[in-house]
Phi, psi and omega in degrees: 000338186288340181269000173285149178290142184232147177219150177294321178222127174258126175254125183254110182119142191238024175275198178305319182294314181296309184294322177295320178303313180301317183298313183288325181290313183291332175286348173259011178062033177256119180302121179218158181227130179247125176266118196278343176077188185289322182249091183297123180100347175077193182307325186301333186292342175270001180261151180273246183281130177254124184249356185244019174259118187304142174106357180234081187302333180265003185083170180209145176296144184296318177296322178294319179298319182286327174297319175301314180297318179299316182292325179296317178296316176297317181298328180279347176115009175290139178269128177246147179217136175281156179136179185229130175280123180255348178186157172222128177269104182268002182276354179225159178238133358293169179290147179252116186255131181249128178263164178295137188103345174096352179295144179237153176215171180237154180211142175289320179226163178222140170243116175273112180227049187275352175077191176221149183255125175295138179278138178242169182285336184094018180274139175305329182291334179293327176285314181305317180256023180295129184077002181233035177130339178259129185215154173246018185208098182295319182297326181283320190246354186298335183298331179286354183245031176297131175062026176242176184253129185229166181230139175241134178254127179141159180232005183265191181302317180300312178303315181293319180297320184288321177296320176298311178303309181297327181300340175276354178246313186277162178280329182206144177230121173266135179252108182266107190243125185293323181271181178265016180207162175268140177266357179293165180300160182301315182295322180292317177301316182298319179299316180292312184294333180272354183277117180292336181275354180250127174251126178264126179253095183282165178049039187233134178244145172269129178246353177182167174233159181216162180151146178271326181237071184084182185294130179237348182181171179228143177266121183241159174224126182257139184056048182305136176078008178245173181285355176263005186307136182218123174268138179205163177242153170234149177270123177217163178253340183216145182233111188250127180269132176218054184245021173108168171238153178241112180295140181277078184234012182305319185294346181285344176058032177075009182276348179243141179295130179240156172279182185296342181260359178098001179277146182294134177274129175264147182271122174066219189253012176243197186263007183286146174266185178288346178262117185301131179092353178252125180237163180220145182214156178085197186296341179293344179234017184223096182275357190252307190274305173059050182234146182300320181295323181286321182295318179299321173300317178295325174297317179298313181300316179297321178297315181294320180297318180297316180303309183298319179300312179297321176302322182287000000 
């Protein structure tokens, strides 16, 4: 084990949480190494203009924002490494971390900042129109659809909340629901049903999107697979997925406590997990807010918690 690369803190994930943690750790003179994962910069690199991150009055491209964060961390002395963490042995100290390719390294502490991946329907058109009308975050992108027509896919609380949020911006919101009922809480259902700007399409599946300059409409099917099956199109400017997120925690191998949705559970009021020396920040531990500014704040908190832990 002595010939393995060792670091005081291993940061797993390269989104706002990971980069911010690196910035705070190197400024505290704590040796750290950040493993950037498959998607360097995280989910934000798939976003076009970001207008709700403080400090950019004209907005900033998502890829550019993450590149700035990365460069800031590197300039301060943070070490970055491409690759994917495939496993961590938390039964020994220091932790033994395995990367894709089989290489191993050790770390005194770990910050898990691997984020969460939005669930998609699996349509080729979702990839085709990514950043051109397809979004998985109404709070992030709803501003671009003021006085336009949008559709939200899903029937749970998240979908209803996003439809309600978008109704204050868009001229009309379609809520596309696969089943013949909403799964949201009664209060949320009532709010959506009473909203004149929201039209609920029950028993409806999306089978495709169309448009020459971004999303201009959706191909839908009602009562799919029955003798009542009916194909129809709706004209929309934006298509929002609200069918949930999947936290990226598979590599942890069940060693850390997760909630019922698979998000990392934090102990008390800091970023510590149930495993001593392992901390979590960003969307991987946040099923509620899922915002870049909140993730960055989480990275700051995790770095401070690591510093205090190492000092003890």
